[in-house]
C-alpha positions as CSV (number, residue, x, y, z in Angstrom):
1,M,-174.2,21.2,-195.1
2,A,-176.3,21.7,-198.5
3,D,-174.7,22.4,-201.7
4,L,-176.8,24.5,-203.9
5,S,-176.7,24.6,-208.4
6,I,-178.8,26.1,-210.7
7,V,-180.3,23.5,-212.9
8,S,-182.6,26.2,-215.1
9,E,-183.5,29.7,-214.3
10,F,-185.8,31.8,-216.7
11,Y,-187.5,35.7,-216.0
12,N,-191.2,35.9,-216.5
13,K,-192.4,39.1,-217.4
14,L,-195.6,38.7,-217.3
15,F,-195.8,37.3,-213.7
16,R,-192.8,39.5,-212.7
17,R,-190.7,36.2,-211.4
18,R,-187.8,34.1,-211.6
19,D,-188.6,30.4,-212.2
20,V,-185.3,28.2,-210.9
21,R,-185.2,25.1,-211.0
22,M,-182.1,24.0,-208.7
23,L,-180.4,20.7,-207.3
24,V,-179.9,20.8,-203.6
25,D,-177.4,18.2,-202.1
26,Y,-177.2,17.4,-198.4
27,D,-175.7,15.5,-196.0
28,G,-178.0,13.5,-193.3
29,A,-181.4,14.1,-192.7
30,T,-183.4,15.3,-195.5
31,P,-183.8,19.4,-195.1
32,K,-186.7,21.2,-193.7
33,K,-189.0,23.8,-195.9
34,A,-188.0,26.6,-193.7
35,E,-184.3,25.0,-194.5
36,L,-184.0,25.2,-197.9
37,L,-186.0,28.1,-198.2
38,R,-183.1,30.1,-196.3
39,L,-180.5,28.3,-198.3
40,I,-182.1,29.0,-201.3
41,A,-182.6,32.8,-199.9
42,E,-178.9,33.5,-199.1
43,Y,-177.7,31.0,-202.2
44,L,-180.0,33.8,-204.6
45,K,-179.2,36.8,-202.4
46,V,-182.8,37.7,-202.1
47,S,-185.1,38.1,-199.1
48,E,-187.3,35.1,-197.6
49,D,-190.7,36.5,-197.9
50,R,-189.9,36.8,-202.4
51,I,-189.5,32.9,-202.7
52,A,-192.3,30.5,-203.4
53,I,-190.6,27.3,-203.2
54,V,-194.0,25.0,-205.4
55,K,-192.3,21.4,-205.6
56,V,-189.4,19.3,-203.8
57,E,-188.6,16.4,-205.1
58,N,-186.7,14.2,-203.3
59,L,-184.0,11.1,-206.1
60,F,-184.6,8.2,-205.1
61,G,-181.5,6.6,-204.0
62,Q,-179.1,10.4,-203.0
63,H,-178.7,13.0,-200.6
64,R,-180.0,15.0,-203.1
65,L,-183.4,17.2,-203.7
66,S,-184.9,18.6,-206.9
67,V,-186.2,22.4,-206.6
68,H,-188.7,24.6,-208.3
69,C,-189.3,27.9,-206.5
70,H,-190.7,31.2,-207.9
71,V,-188.6,34.7,-206.8
72,Y,-190.4,37.4,-207.5
73,D,-189.1,41.0,-207.8
74,T,-191.7,42.3,-204.6
75,V,-193.4,40.4,-201.8
76,E,-196.7,42.4,-203.3
77,D,-196.5,40.1,-206.9
78,L,-195.6,37.0,-204.4
79,K,-199.0,37.9,-202.7
80,K,-200.7,38.8,-206.0
81,Y,-199.6,36.2,-208.5
82,E,-199.0,33.2,-206.3
83,R,-201.5,30.7,-206.1
84,K,-203.2,30.3,-202.9
85,Y,-202.0,26.3,-201.5
86,V,-198.3,27.6,-202.3
87,L,-198.8,30.8,-199.8
88,R,-200.3,28.5,-197.3
89,R,-197.9,25.9,-197.2
90,Q,-195.6,28.2,-196.7
91,G,-197.5,29.9,-193.9
92,V,-197.7,33.2,-195.8
93,E,-201.0,35.2,-195.0
94,V,-203.3,34.9,-197.8
95,S,-206.5,37.3,-198.6
96,G,-209.5,36.6,-200.7
97,K,-207.6,38.3,-203.5
98,A,-204.7,36.0,-203.6
99,G,-204.6,33.8,-206.8
100,Q,-207.0,36.4,-208.5
101,A,-204.7,37.6,-211.3
102,L,-204.1,33.7,-212.8
103,G,-207.6,34.2,-214.2
104,K,-209.5,32.8,-211.8
105,V,-213.5,33.8,-211.8
106,Q,-215.0,35.2,-208.7
107,A,-218.4,33.6,-208.8
């Protein structure tokens, strides 16, 4: 099983999300992103569809991961503010307007 601990947590009012950095200790093989998403959702007591895993780093020589994720207030906020490539990586359906609120200008 995996053991999670929060390193830092910050609420971003502008994007209506929590920026969470955590450490995940695990046994055996490195957990897949889908399993990480489930573990983080259980630990933070939120639904999986409101979480975007931004970065996962394996710490050298340890059975430990450093995880950076965004936990949005609503699914609509996630689709509106999160970057397209992060959404695609998680299998979230991306519309043409995703990521527009971050200041990207459409030509």
